N, C-alpha and C positions, 0 to 999 in steps of 0.2 A: 641366847643369841638375841641380839635386837633386830628388828623388822629391817632397818636398813643394812645392818650387816648379812641379814639373810638374802636380802635384794642384790647386794654386790655379789654374794656367793653364787646366787642363781645365774647373775650376769656373766660372772667368770665362767660358770659352767656352760652357758650357752656360747659364749665366745670360744671356750676350748673345743666344744662339741663342732662348731663352725670350723676350726682350724683341721680338726681331725677329718671333717667332710671335705675339705679342699685337698688335704693329702691325698684321700682316697680318690677325689675326682682327678687329681694330677696323675694317680697311679692308673687309674681307668683311661685317662686320654693318652698316656703313654701306650696303654696295651690296644686302645682303639687305633693308635696311629701306626703301632705295628701290624695289626690287621689291615688297615687300609693300604700300606707298604707291602703287605704279602709276607710279613714275617712271623704270622700266625696263621695256621690255616682252620684251627677250630677252638671251640672253648667248650670245656667240661663244667657242667654245673649240678650240683645235687638237687634231687628231686625227692617227691614221695615214693615213686616207684625205683629209687635208686638214680644213678648218674645219668644225665642226659648230654648228649653230644651235639652241639650246634657248630656246623659247619658253616664256612666264610659266606657261601651263597644262600644259606637257609637262616642265617641270625643276623648279626648286627650290620653287616656291609650294605645290603641294599637300603636299610634305614638310615645308614650314615651319609651314604651318598646321596640319598634322597634329601636329607636336611642339608648336607653341605652345598648342594647345588640347586636348591629351591630358590625362587625368586625373591621371597621375603626373608626378613630377618629372623632368625629362630635363636633363642637362649632359654637356659634353665637357670632359675633363680631359687636360693635358699628361701626358707621361710621369712626371712628378714630383709630380701632383697639383694642379697650378694650374688653376683655372676659367677655360676658354677662352669657354665659352658656357653660359648656363642660361636655361631656359624659365621663364615665369611662376609655374608651380606649385612648381618647384625653389626659387624664392625665397620664395614663401609658407611651404613647409614650414621653411624656416629662419627665417622671420620678418625677412626683410632685403630691402633693394631690389636689383634685380638689377644695378645699374651698380655697386654696392659688393661684388659677389660676382667680379665680372671680374678677373683677376689674384690673387684671394686663393687661399691653399693651404686646400685642403678640410680637411687634418688639423688646421687650427686650429679648426674649426668641429664637432669631435666631441670628447666627453668624454675624459678621460686615459686611461680603460681601454678606448678604442675604436681608437686609432691602430694597434695590431697589426692589427686587422680592416682598416683602411685600408690597411696595407702589403700584405695579401694581395690586395685589389682592384686595388692599382696594380701589382702583379706578375703581372695577368692578361696572358697573351700574345696577340698577335695572332691572331684567329680563334678564340679561346676566350672563354667566358663563365663568371664566377663569382658566385655568389650568397652574400650575408652580410646578416646583422641587425646594424645599428649605431643610433647615438643621433645626432641631430643637435642642436646648441645654438644656441638663438635668441639674439638681441642682448640680451634681458631675462633672460637665464639659463634660461629653462624650455627644456624639452626636447620632441623629438618622436622616438618609435621608428619606425624606418623599415626595409624589406627593400629592398637595394641589389643590383642586377644590373650588373655591370662587363663590358664586351666590348672586346676589345682589337683596334685597328685600325691597321694598318701603312699609312701615307700616302706612303711612301717616303722623302720629308724628314723624318719623324717618326713616332713611335708615339703614339697618343692612346687614351685610354679613353672609351667612350660609357656614361655612367652614368644608369641608370633607377632610381629610388627609388619605391616605394610606402609610403603611410603606414600604419602598424600600430597607431595609437592603438586604433581600435576592437576589433582582435584582442587587444591588451595588457588593455584594459578587459574584454573577453570572458572572456579567460583569468583575470583577476584575480576577476572574478564566479563563474568556475567554481570557482576555488580556494576562494573563501569558502564557496560552496555546498557544496562537497565538505567543507571543515573543521566547518561548523556543522550539517549535514543530520543529523536524527535517524535516518534510514536508513543501512545500510551502502552504500557505493558503491564500485566498483572499476573500473579498466582493467586489461585482461588481453590479452596477446599472442596470436595465432592458436593458439600451442601451449597456452595455458591458464595461463600463468604471469602473476602478478600484478605489473604495472608501476606501479600507483598506487592507493592504499587510503586511505579517509577514518578518522578517530578512530572513528566510530560501528562500522564493520567491524571494527576492531581490538578494541573491547571486547566485541563480539559473540562473536568467535571466538578471545578469550584471549589475543591474540598482538599484539606491537607491530609497528609498519609495517615496520622492517628486516627481522623474522623472516618476517613475512607474505609480503613480497615475493621471498624465496627460494624459496617454495613454489608449486605450482600448486592449481587448484581440486580436482583429484583427490586431493590430499594431505590436504584439510581436510574431505572428503565423507565420510559413513558408508558403510562398504563395501556394505550392503546397498542403497544409493541409487545407486551407481555406473552400472549397467546402464542405468538409465532417464536419467540424466544424459549419458551418454557418447552415447546415441541422439539426444537432443535437440540436444546440441552438434554432432554431425555433420550433422545437418539444417540446422542455423543457419548452419555454416561454408560448406555447399555451396550455400546460397542457397535451399534448398527451402522454408523458412520465414523469415519476416522477423524473429521474435522469439519468445521462448516464456517461459512461467510455470510453476513447478514448487515444490511444498512438499517440502522436502527436510531431512535431518538432517546438521548439521556435527558434527565432532569437535574437541573442545577438547584443549588438552596434557594436562589433568587426568582425561582419559578421560570427562568427562561429554559428554552430548548437547545440542546446542542446534539448536531447530527454528526454519527461517527461510522466507518466501516469497521465492523468487529470479525476479527478471525479468531476461531476457538479451536483448540486441540488439547490432548490429553497427555499425562505421564502415567503410566500404569506400572504396578508391581509385578515380578517375576510370575506371580499366579494370574496375571491378567486383571487384578482388581484395580479399581481406580485410586490413584493415589492423590492427583491435584490436577487442576485445569489450568491451561495457559491461554491468556487473553492478549490480544493485540488491537489497539483502536487507532484508526488512521482519522486525522481530523478532516472532515468534507462539509463542514458547516457552511463555509464561504461558496463552496462548488453547489451545495444543494440550494442555497439561497440565490445564487446566480441563476441555476436551473429554474427554480421557481419563477424568478422574476422574467427569464426569458420565456418560459411557458405562458405567463400571464400576458407579456407582449405579444407573443405569437396568437395566443387566443384573441386579444383586442384587435391586432392586425386581420385575423380571419374574420371577425365579426364586421370590421370596416369594410374588408373587400366583399364578403358576402351581400353585405347590405349597400354597398356603395352603388350608384347609378351607373358610374364607369364600369369597365371590364377589367378584371387583372387576371392575368394568365401567368403560367410558368411553363417554359418550354426546356427541353433537353438540349445539350449541345448541337444535336442535329435538327434542332427547330420542331421537333415535334411536340405536340400539346401533352402536357402530363397533369396538368390542373388549371382550372378556371373558376371564376366567380359566377355565382348563380344568375347575375345580372346579364350573363351573355344571352340568356333566353330573351330577355326584354330588349336588348339592343339589336342582336343579330338574328334572333329566332331559332338559335340552336340549343338543344340541349347538352349540357355538360358533358356526359358519357359519350354523345355523338362525335364529338371532337378530340376525344383523347386517342393518341398515337397517330393523329393526322399531322401532315407536314403544313406548316402555316402558308407556304409559297402557294399551295393550291387554292387557297382563299383569296389571294391578291388579284385585283383586276389586271388582265393582260397588259394593258397599257402602262400601268403603274408597276409591273414586275421589275423591268430592268432597273430602274432607279431604287426601287425596295431593296433588290440584292446587292446592288451595289454598296448601299448604306449600311446593311445589316451585316455583311461580309467583313465591313471595316471596325465592327465592335470589338473592342481590346478589353483585357482583363480589367475590372473595375469601372471602366467607360459606359457610356450610353449613346444612343443615337435616337433622332425624333424624325419621323417622315409622315406625310399626309398622303393616303391611299385610299383606294375603294376595296371593302371587304365585303366577300360574297356572303349573303344571307341564305338561311335555310330554304327560301323561294326562289333561289338563283338570281335574284336581283343583287345589286351591289349598294353599299351604303359607305358614304364617306366617314372615315376615322383618322383621328390623330393617333399614329403608332408610336409608343414610347418604349425603349426596350434598353435594359442595363444587365450587363454580363456579370454573373457570379462565379469566383473561381475558389478552388479549396486551397489549403495550406501550401501544397507543392505547386501552385499557380496553375493547375490544369482546369479547363472550364468545366463547370458544373450545372449551369442552367442559365437560363434567359428569363428575367422578370419583366414583364409586358404589361403595359397599361394602354388600354384603347378607350378613346375618349370620342364619343359621337359628336361628329362636327357637320352632319347632314343639314340640319337647319341653317347653319353658318354658310355651307356652300350653297344651298338653294339661294340664301339671301344676296350673297356674293354675285351669285349668276344674275338674279334679278337686277342687283344694283349695276351690273356691267351691261345689261340690256337696256336699262333706264339711260345709263351714260350714253350708251351708243346711240339711242333714240334722240338724246339732247344734242349730241354731236352732230348727226343727220340734220335736226332741225336748225341748228346753228349754221351749218352749211348752207342749207336752203335759204334762211334768213340772210346770211351774208350774201349770197347768191342774188336774191331779190334786190337788196340794197345797192348793189354794185349794177344791177340792170337799172334801177330808177336813176342812179347817178348818170349812167350813160345817156338815158332818154331825155333826162333833165337837161344835158348838155345838148343833146340833138335838137330839143326844143328851144334852148336858147340860140343856137345856131340858126334855126329857121326863123325866129323872130328877128335876128340881126339882120338876116338876107332881106326879109320882107321889107324892113324899114329902109333899107337902102334902096330899094327898087322904088319904093314910094318917093323919095327924095328926087330921085332922078326923072320920075314923070312929072313932078310939079316944076321943074326948072328945064324947060327943054332946050333954051338957049346954050346952057351949059354942055349940052352934048354936042 
């Protein structure tokens, strides 16, 4: 007999064997269905010690009920993938009737790309279990992703596979949602191995660190961290991996390929296996680069402002809404003789000259949010004398509009006031002199007029004496 004829003979023999097996399965299903419905109370099977009686409660029924009611799909396959048995859940996952599944080749019910997976499942030897992910095709063409576990059983007369399948639809949906979240997140996100190597990164993190995903996944977090921040990071990562802390947050600097520095707020947490061992690290990075730069500029501005305030000849103060001193520049000692700590928590009104206080309070009480006021008044020195100052105040308010503080500048105008007083005195003297001078000139005019009048009178008398006949 030729090898081809022998092959056909073997194939036909196998096919005949499978038909016999299906008939036996049909008989068994009928018997099991009778047991399920209560038509059979017990089964007698021969054994080494004689016949064994298996009652309904001690043998098939509990296992059959368990398989029928379990949440996963269960099926028994022949050595070549023919469905010998399927529970209802298995049929539901395929969207088919159970009766239609019996005798079907399961490889016909998976997409074209999955037969290789089925081959691996069907190659599972007796006593071994194989786990694979595959897709089942419904009668209407729709599909269901499942996790399939195949266990090989040697029944002496044949090798069969017990197949358990679990629906992965929710997991696949969750994975797709996770992918979309990663892709569209505005914060940087990554998965890292326990050693710190990037295994998954999203576009936002790539933009932040100036690298594409392929390049980034060839690096570790140590490679992209500023050297000055490595020590802090390594300590936190060690604690996280050891389980001493569940997560951590740190503000750190990252290095970009062009040498520039990027600031980010990093949140790290872990994913652990059932035994508590570390599976992966989850990283989330929030871009705070502009915020840090703005803070640094503000800090620099405040530093410059404080230096100017501390070294200015004028006095700079900050008062709370109740007009109590909170801070003042060191120049207060030179101008007013007070040490700065001596004025803290004191109310400014107590240092204003009593004669100037009514006007001072009237003007200061009128300071509104963001507005300013200016008033000249006498400020009490440490020796209880008063010194003229130009008091300038501006109100600072919070985001909610409530007053937070008063920023005050005191300019020493004592010399100007003294000069103004001297000038007023001089003007007063000039005015008096002018008044005296004008008085004298008026008196001289009157005197001149009287002299002229006397002269005229004398001249008339003389003429009368020289012409007596005329009288």
